C-alpha positions as CSV (number, residue, x, y, z in Angstrom):
1,M,-32.6,0.5,14.0
2,K,-34.7,1.1,17.0
3,I,-34.0,3.7,19.6
4,R,-33.4,1.0,22.2
5,D,-30.8,-0.5,20.0
6,M,-29.1,2.8,19.5
7,I,-29.0,3.5,23.3
8,E,-27.6,0.0,23.9
9,G,-25.0,0.4,21.2
10,K,-23.9,3.7,22.8
11,K,-23.6,2.1,26.2
12,E,-21.5,-0.7,24.7
13,W,-19.3,1.8,22.9
14,R,-18.7,3.8,26.1
15,A,-17.7,0.6,27.9
16,H,-15.3,-0.2,25.1
17,V,-13.8,3.3,25.2
18,A,-13.4,2.9,29.0
19,R,-11.5,-0.4,28.4
20,V,-9.2,1.4,26.0
21,K,-8.5,4.2,28.5
22,A,-7.6,1.6,31.1
23,L,-4.7,0.4,28.9
24,P,-1.2,1.6,29.3
25,Q,-0.4,4.8,27.3
26,D,1.7,3.1,24.6
27,Y,-1.2,0.6,24.0
28,Q,-3.7,3.5,23.8
29,I,-1.6,5.3,21.2
30,V,-1.3,2.3,19.0
31,Y,-5.0,1.4,19.5
32,K,-6.1,4.8,18.4
33,E,-3.9,4.7,15.2
34,L,-5.1,1.1,14.6
35,Q,-8.7,2.2,14.9
36,K,-8.2,5.1,12.5
37,Y,-6.6,2.8,10.0
38,L,-9.4,0.3,10.3
39,F,-12.1,2.9,10.0
40,K,-10.5,4.2,6.7
41,V,-9.7,0.9,5.0
42,G,-11.3,-1.6,7.2
43,P,-13.9,-4.3,6.8
44,V,-17.5,-3.6,6.2
45,E,-18.6,-5.5,9.3
46,L,-16.3,-3.4,11.5
47,T,-19.2,-1.0,12.2
48,E,-21.6,-3.9,12.9
49,G,-20.9,-4.2,16.6
50,N,-17.4,-3.9,17.9
51,G,-16.2,-7.5,17.8
52,L,-12.9,-6.9,16.0
53,L,-12.1,-3.8,18.1
54,S,-13.0,-5.6,21.3
55,G,-10.8,-8.5,20.3
56,I,-7.9,-6.1,19.8
57,V,-8.5,-4.6,23.3
58,D,-8.6,-8.1,24.7
59,L,-5.3,-8.8,23.0
60,F,-3.8,-5.6,24.2
61,A,-5.0,-6.1,27.8
62,E,-3.4,-9.5,27.8
63,G,-0.1,-8.2,26.4
64,A,-0.1,-5.4,29.0
65,T,-0.8,-7.9,31.8
66,L,2.2,-10.0,30.6
67,G,4.4,-6.9,30.7
68,K,4.9,-6.7,27.0
69,G,5.3,-3.5,25.1
70,V,2.6,-2.9,22.5
71,L,5.0,-3.4,19.6
72,E,5.9,-6.8,20.9
73,V,2.2,-7.6,20.5
74,T,1.6,-6.0,17.1
75,G,5.1,-6.0,15.6
76,S,6.7,-2.9,14.4
77,D,4.5,-2.6,11.2
78,V,1.1,-1.8,12.8
79,A,-0.5,-1.4,9.4
80,A,0.6,-4.9,8.4
81,F,-0.8,-6.1,11.7
82,C,-4.2,-4.5,10.8
83,D,-4.1,-5.9,7.2
84,D,-3.5,-9.4,8.6
85,L,-6.5,-9.0,10.9
86,I,-8.8,-8.1,8.0
87,K,-7.3,-10.1,5.2
88,D,-10.3,-12.4,4.8
89,S,-12.9,-9.6,5.3
90,K,-14.7,-7.6,2.6
91,T,-13.6,-4.0,2.8
92,Y,-15.2,-0.8,1.5
93,A,-12.5,-0.7,-1.2
94,D,-13.8,-4.1,-2.4
95,L,-17.3,-2.8,-2.5
96,Y,-16.2,0.3,-4.5
97,Q,-14.2,-1.8,-6.9
98,E,-17.2,-4.0,-7.5
99,S,-19.4,-0.9,-8.1
100,V,-16.9,0.5,-10.6
101,D,-16.8,-2.8,-12.5
102,Q,-20.6,-3.0,-12.6
103,E,-20.8,0.6,-13.9
104,V,-18.2,0.0,-16.5
105,A,-20.0,-3.1,-17.7
106,K,-23.3,-1.3,-17.9
107,A,-21.8,1.6,-19.8
108,M,-20.0,-0.8,-22.2
109,K,-23.2,-2.7,-22.8
110,K,-25.1,0.5,-23.5
111,A,-22.4,1.6,-26.0
112,V,-22.4,-1.7,-27.8
113,D,-26.2,-1.7,-28.0
114,K,-26.2,1.8,-29.6
115,T,-23.9,0.6,-32.3
116,K,-26.1,-2.3,-33.3
């Protein structure tokens, strides 16, 4: 990654954070929890740009403009809302599971080869 890309990325992130801060307080609270959740379990591509997060801010801004409470937008189960957003995305958990499966397969093959 070039320095110019890093600087541009930082500018984009600051603009994103400013959009979040412009949301009503209840939306900000839910957004921050949603963001934490996605950073922990979320899709691999979440860190590649901020498309999903920007889309969430767009959705929240629209809900706020319509006078809806944040839980009217997400539903009361915010984690389920997040899971639905990333249901078709590869997650870090998926990558780890694949890695474990590959390591087990290698170890089993090595053990079988030793017994021959």
